[in-house]
VOBA-1610 file (N, C-alpha, C; in pm, whole numbers, padded with zeros to 5 digits, always signed):
BEGIN
Met-00325-00083+00127Met-00340-00236+00114Met-00276-00275-00017Asn-00220-00387+00003Asn-00155-00458-00119Asn-00265-00537-00206Lys-00215-00552-00328Lys-00287-00629-00426Lys-00197-00724-00501Ile-00260-00838-00531Ile-00220-00930-00623Ile-00311-00943-00742Val-00244-00928-00857Val-00325-00932-00983Val-00280-01046-01072Ile-00364-01132-01106Ile-00360-01234-01201Ile-00437-01203-01322Glu-00365-01201-01427Glu-00430-01145-01544Glu-00414-01255-01661Gly-00515-01258-01750Gly-00520-01335-01867Gly-00531-01493-01847Ile-00608-01534-01742Ile-00626-01683-01732Ile-00711-01705-01852Lys-00667-01796-01938Lys-00728-01843-02053Lys-00788-01984-02035Leu-00930-01978-02066Leu-00993-02118-02055Leu-01097-02125-02161Tyr-01118-02244-02192Tyr-01223-02287-02292Tyr-01353-02336-02220Ala-01471-02275-02236Ala-01581-02321-02163Ala-01711-02324-02250Tyr-01827-02361-02184Tyr-01944-02373-02261Tyr-02048-02292-02206His-02027-02170-02194His-02141-02082-02137His-02220-02011-02245Gly-02324-01967-02215Gly-02422-01893-02323Gly-02560-01933-02330Cys-02653-01851-02377Cys-02782-01867-02385Cys-02817-01950-02520Leu-02723-01966-02610Leu-02765-02022-02732Leu-02724-02170-02715Glu-02800-02258-02770Glu-02780-02405-02770Glu-02638-02445-02838Glu-02609-02373-02950Glu-02482-02395-03006Glu-02372-02385-02909Glu-02370-02282-02821Glu-02267-02244-02735Glu-02243-02361-02625Ser-02354-02427-02613Ser-02338-02549-02505Ser-02276-02663-02570Met-02266-02671-02706Met-02193-02775-02770Met-02066-02747-02823Ile-02055-02625-02885Ile-01936-02579-02930Ile-01834-02521-02839Gly-01889-02440-02748Gly-01804-02363-02656Gly-01738-02242-02713Gly-01651-02181-02633Gly-01581-02072-02669Gly-01467-02031-02570Asn-01380-01937-02633Asn-01267-01887-02544Asn-01300-01783-02450Tyr-01257-01792-02328Tyr-01264-01682-02223Tyr-01138-01646-02154Thr-01137-01530-02106Thr-01020-01480-02021Thr-01089-01440-01898Val-00996-01458-01784Val-01039-01410-01649Val-00920-01333-01596Asp-00947-01217-01541Asp-00846-01141-01463Asp-00893-01114-01321Ile-00806-01140-01224Ile-00839-01143-01078Ile-00756-01039-01009Thr-00814-00943-00925Thr-00737-00866-00837Thr-00784-00885-00698Leu-00679-00933-00619Leu-00695-00979-00482Leu-00642-00862-00394Glu-00724-00804-00300Glu-00675-00698-00214Glu-00643-00764-00074Ile-00533-00780-00027Ile-00489-00852+00095Ile-00369-00782+00148Asp-00359-00800+00279Asp-00229-00749+00343Asp-00133-00845+00334Phe-00039-00851+00252Phe+00070-00946+00245Phe+00209-00887+00286Thr+00201-00793+00384Thr+00325-00744+00439Thr+00407-00847+00509Glu+00343-00921+00582Glu+00413-01037+00654Glu+00493-01137+00547Ala+00428-01171+00446Ala+00481-01248+00348Ala+00594-01187+00280Ser+00596-01070+00251Ser+00698-00984+00187Ser+00808-00971+00267Lys+00795-00980+00399Lys+00916-00979+00502Lys+00965-01102+00517Thr+00885-01224+00531Thr+00943-01337+00575Thr+00944-01448+00448Asp+00911-01409+00345Asp+00910-01497+00222Asp+00843-01638+00247Asp+00719-01626+00306Asp+00644-01732+00368Asp+00513-01740+00301Leu+00486-01835+00206Leu+00375-01858+00121Leu+00233-01853+00206Thr+00240-01904+00319Thr+00134-01917+00398Thr+00072-01784+00458Lys+00159-01682+00438Lys+00115-01561+00477Lys+00059-01469+00355Thr+00029-01533+00251Thr-00026-01465+00141Thr-00140-01561+00071Ile-00164-01539-00045Ile-00256-01622-00132Ile-00186-01704-00248Asp-00192-01824-00249Asp-00124-01904-00348Asp-00192-01891-00473Tyr-00131-01841-00581Tyr-00204-01826-00713Tyr-00243-01958-00769Val-00187-02056-00741Val-00235-02198-00788Val-00377-02235-00736Asn-00409-02202-00612Asn-00533-02210-00557Asn-00637-02121-00633Val-00591-01992-00662Val-00687-01909-00732Val-00730-01967-00862Tyr-00611-02004-00934Tyr-00644-02071-01070Tyr-00727-02197-01063Gln-00711-02275-00964Gln-00793-02399-00957Gln-00936-02350-00934Ile-00965-02259-00844Ile-01104-02227-00834Ile-01178-02158-00956Val-01091-02076-01015Val-01147-02022-01144Val-01181-02142-01260Lys-01085-02227-01266Lys-01099-02332-01352Lys-01222-02421-01317Ala-01234-02444-01199Ala-01355-02535-01156Ala-01491-02465-01185Gln-01493-02330-01150Gln-01617-02261-01168Gln-01648-02240-01320Met-01542-02222-01394Met-01568-02205-01545Met-01614-02339-01605Ala-01596-02450-01550Ala-01629-02579-01598Ala-01774-02605-01572Ile-01832-02533-01482Ile-01985-02549-01466Ile-02058-02458-01556Arg-02141-02528-01645Arg-02204-02448-01755Arg-02301-02353-01687Ser-02316-02241-01753Ser-02420-02125-01711Ser-02454-02061-01842Lys-02570-02011-01841Lys-02628-01935-01955Lys-02558-01792-01953Leu-02531-01734-01840Leu-02484-01599-01824Leu-02348-01594-01765Ile-02251-01507-01831Ile-02118-01493-01769Ile-02132-01417-01649Glu-02228-01341-01617Glu-02266-01274-01496Glu-02272-01384-01378His-02335-01488-01400His-02355-01592-01301His-02228-01649-01273Val-02145-01690-01379Val-02022-01754-01354Val-01921-01665-01274Cys-01918-01532-01304Cys-01828-01438-01238Cys-01870-01427-01100Lys-01989-01413-01067Lys-02036-01413-00921Lys-01998-01539-00846Arg-01996-01660-00918Arg-01969-01777-00845Arg-01813-01775-00811Ile-01740-01723-00917Ile-01596-01712-00882Ile-01561-01621-00764Val-01631-01511-00768Val-01611-01417-00650Val-01638-01486-00526Ser-01759-01556-00514Ser-01805-01612-00388Ser-01698-01722-00341Glu-01667-01798-00436Glu-01567-01907-00405Glu-01432-01841-00358Leu-01387-01755-00417Leu-01264-01679-00358Leu-01275-01624-00230Lys-01388-01557-00215Lys-01406-01512-00071Lys-01418-01616+00018Lys-01488-01725-00008Lys-01511-01834+00089Lys-01372-01911+00117Glu-01295-01916+00031Glu-01162-01995+00027Glu-01053-01911+00104Phe-01047-01775+00076Phe-00952-01679+00138Phe-01016-01580+00231Gln-01032-01625+00366Gln-01074-01546+00460Gln-01019-01402+00473Thr-00885-01396+00451Thr-00798-01270+00469Thr-00825-01161+00343Leu-00902-01195+00248Leu-00934-01098+00139Leu-01011-00980+00192Lys-00960-00863+00161Lys-01028-00740+00190Lys-01128-00708+00067Asn-01077-00740-00049Asn-01167-00705-00163Asn-01127-00805-00274Val-01210-00837-00360Val-01174-00916-00478Val-01251-00860-00598Glu-01175-00858-00711Glu-01240-00809-00833Glu-01211-00916-00940Val-01323-00952-01009Val-01310-01056-01111Val-01353-00992-01234Lys-01293-00999-01346Lys-01338-00962-01486Lys-01334-01087-01560Leu-01448-01110-01616Leu-01469-01244-01701Leu-01516-01191-01846Ser-01427-01229-01931Ser-01443-01181-02077Ser-01476-01310-02161Lys-01580-01292-02239Lys-01623-01389-02338Lys-01563-01345-02477Leu-01466-01416-02545Leu-01395-01364-02659Leu-01489-01403-02780Asn-01500-01312-02868Asn-01573-01335-03002Asn-01722-01396-02973Pro-01791-01305-02904Pro-01931-01357-02868Pro-02021-01363-03000Pro-02111-01450-02989Pro-02198-01470-03126Pro-02309-01355-03116Met-02273-01252-03187Met-02356-01129-03181Met-02391-01076-03321Asn-02365-01141-03424Asn-02398-01100-03554Asn-02323-00979-03591Gly-02198-00960-03537Gly-02122-00836-03559Gly-01963-00874-03524Asn-01882-00772-03565Asn-01746-00802-03512Asn-01707-00747-03384Val-01726-00822-03291Val-01711-00789-03149Val-01591-00864-03083Glu-01486-00817-03048Glu-01374-00890-02975Glu-01408-00954-02857Arg-01482-00884-02773Arg-01507-00949-02636Arg-01632-00873-02561Val-01690-00948-02484Val-01784-00892-02395Val-01736-00929-02236Ser-01737-00847-02152Ser-01684-00868-02017Ser-01782-00808-01926Val-01780-00892-01809Val-01848-00844-01682Val-01743-00827-01580Leu-01764-00750-01482Leu-01664-00719-01385Leu-01746-00705-01246Ile-01716-00787-01144Ile-01772-00784-01016Ile-01648-00748-00911Ser-01694-00656-00830Ser-01588-00622-00720Ser-01667-00613-00590Glu-01609-00704-00499Glu-01678-00707-00370Glu-01572-00704-00256
//
């Protein structure tokens, strides 16, 4: 099976359990792995035979704009929307990372990963 990997989607969003996070927001990154048979696209150079990365980005951006307390919830929404939009997906993996989380310590990022 073939895979399309989109790495390092950078977005600013307002997720978190703390009230300050809903006002101040923070930086996030999203990595997507799409498992799909794009054999036909690779032979014909036809975008309609694969997944348009622009559409993937738009789905991620739209879901990240909807505030949630938990990044687990946001990640699941992204997975669900990708599966709904792209019927040809065999598997999708989404890694959502919250950069510099407010944890009273020096933590670079906290990530969740869902694969379905």
